[in-house]
N, C-alpha and C positions, 0 to 999 in steps of 0.2 A: 742621670739616670735614664740619659740616652732617650729622649721623649718621641725624635722625629724618626731614629733607627727602628724603635719598638711598636711604633705606630703604623711606620710603611712593612714592617714585618706583618703586621696582622691583617693586612691591606686594606684599611681604614679611607674611604673617600669623602669628602665634603658633603656630599649627595648621601650620606648612609643614615640610616637610623642607627645608634648605639646607645647601648646602655652601660652605664658604670655602676658597678655594685661596692656598696660602703666605701664612696670617696673619700670620708672621713671631716673632721671638721675644716681642715684647710683647705680639702680638695684640689691637690698639686694637678693632677692630671686634667681636672673639670675647670683650670685655667687656661688649659690648651686646647679642650677639646668643644668647649662653648663657643668661642667665636670660630673654630675653621669645620662645625656644622652649623651656625646660627642662620646663614641667608639659605642654604639649599640643602640641608638635612633635619637632623632633629637628636637631641641626646636627653637621656632620661637620665638622671640622677636619683639611685634608688638608693635612700638614706635613711637613717632610724630615726630621725627627728632630730637630729643636732641643731640647737640653737644657733649654735657659732654657723651653720653650714648654711642654713635658710639665712641669717643676716645677711651673707655673703650673696648669696643667690641674689638679692634683694637691693644688693647696693652697688649695681651696674647694670648698664643697658645691654651690654655683652653677653648677659646673663638670663635677659628679658624671655628667650625663646625655650629655657631649659625647663623640662618637666620634672618633675621630683615626683616618683613615685615611694610609698612608703616600704621599707623593706626593714626587717627585722627578723631573722631567720630564728631567734631564740622563741619568739611571740606567734611563730607561725605565718607572718606577715611576707609573701613570697611571691604575689604577682608584682614583678619586678618593670614589665609593660604589660601590652596587649599581646594576646596567644598569636607567635608566628609573624609577629611585625619588625623583628628587627635584624638589622645587617650583623651584627657583632655585638657582642655581650664582654667587658673587659674587667680585668679585675684583678687591682695591684697592691700585693701584700698584704693582702687577709684571710688566706687559708688557712694560717696557724690558728685565726681569731675563729675562726668556724670548728676547728678541728677542739679548739676547747669547747666548745659548747656544744657538742657531738652532732652539728647540724650541716656538714660538709655536704652528705651525698642529696640533702634535699635542696640547697643552693643551687648545685649543680643540675639536678634535676629542673631546676625553677629556669636558669638560662637554658635549656635545652629547650623547653616549653618556650620559651619568648622568641628563638630565634626561627627566622624564615629557613627553610631546607636551604641547604648552602650556606649557611649564616657561617661564621666565626665566632668560635669563644678562647678570646684571648687569656693567659694566664701570666702574672709575673709574680713571682714567692721568692722567698729566702729559702735559700739551696741546703739541705744536708746529704755529704757523702754518701753517697751508697753502701760505704765501709761502717757507717755510724746506724746504732741501733734508733728506731723512730718510735719517741712516745707518740701513743694514738692519740693522746691531747697538747702535742706540740709548746710545751711551754715553755722552750727555750726560744720559741719562734722560726724556727727551722725546720722543712719540709722535706724529702725526698722526692726528687721527681717521678721516683715509679709509683709513690703514694697516690700522686696528684693524678697521674695518668689513669691508674685504678679506677678512681672517683670518678674520670669524667669519661671512660669507658663504660660504664655501668650505666651515668645517664645516657647514654646511647651516642656518646662522641667518636670519632676517628682522629686520634692522632695526624696531623696534618704535618708539622713541623715543629723545630727547635731550632730557638737562636741563641747565640752566648755574647749577646750585645751587652747585657747586662752581667757578666760575669768577673768575677774578684778572683783570681786564683791564690791573694795573700789572707784571705779569709777562710779560717779555718773550723770555723762554724763550731767554736769549743771558748767560749768567752765566759767568765763569772760573769751573772745577768744575761745570759744569752745574747742575743742580736741586740739587743738595746744598748749594750757596752758598745755598740761602735758608733760613729757620727751620723746621723745627725746629734742623736737622743746621749751619747756620754752618761749611760746609767751609774758608771761608777763614778762619777763626778772626775774629780781630778786624778782619783785612782788608774795608774797606767796609760792616762789620756793620749801621753804622747805615743804610746803603741799602737793604741787605738785609732788614732789620727794617723798613723803610716799605711793602718791597712786601709782607712777608708769605709764606704758604705758595703752591705753586706756582698756577699757573691748570692746572684740570683739566677734561676732558671726565666726562661721566657721561652711557653709553648702555644703553640697553635694547634686550636682541635676545631673540626669541622663536623655539623650537623648533617649526615647525609639526606 
């Protein structure tokens, strides 16, 4: 997942106030961001109330400064941090979920509101090739770059850069059970497992937007 390269591309500094949207029960990026920002910065974990995530936050001192903001787009709970206070808002592989709920625009608007002028909105998402048809609910987990850019620009963001650090040219984005056929999920279990193992994790866009 190339966290060092990804966070460097987003320009994250140890003094920053950062919001991580929907970190998930495991909080993979939270494990990196929490200690990095602990001494001089601030991490907001915008979580929907996952008991597993809260237990993780309570488990180690490295998480003691993380602020959990209640975030549930489906319920309209969208204040991810006090308005105009964040240096960066980040989301990792979540846009397809919001498209499934029909809440993507509301989430992107909330990110814009939380950021300072000049702040960064960083998006990593499973990438659907431009040649394929985008289902508006993204049931296979893949999203076209152009769709993400359209949502972001509608919220007021300007596209500031693209990185291929999370690209995987082996991924065709055409699998039974969608992106979840690939590792680490292996939704098809033993069926074609060697094939999916050889492909590896999904092809991902890495986009950096800026609030003017």
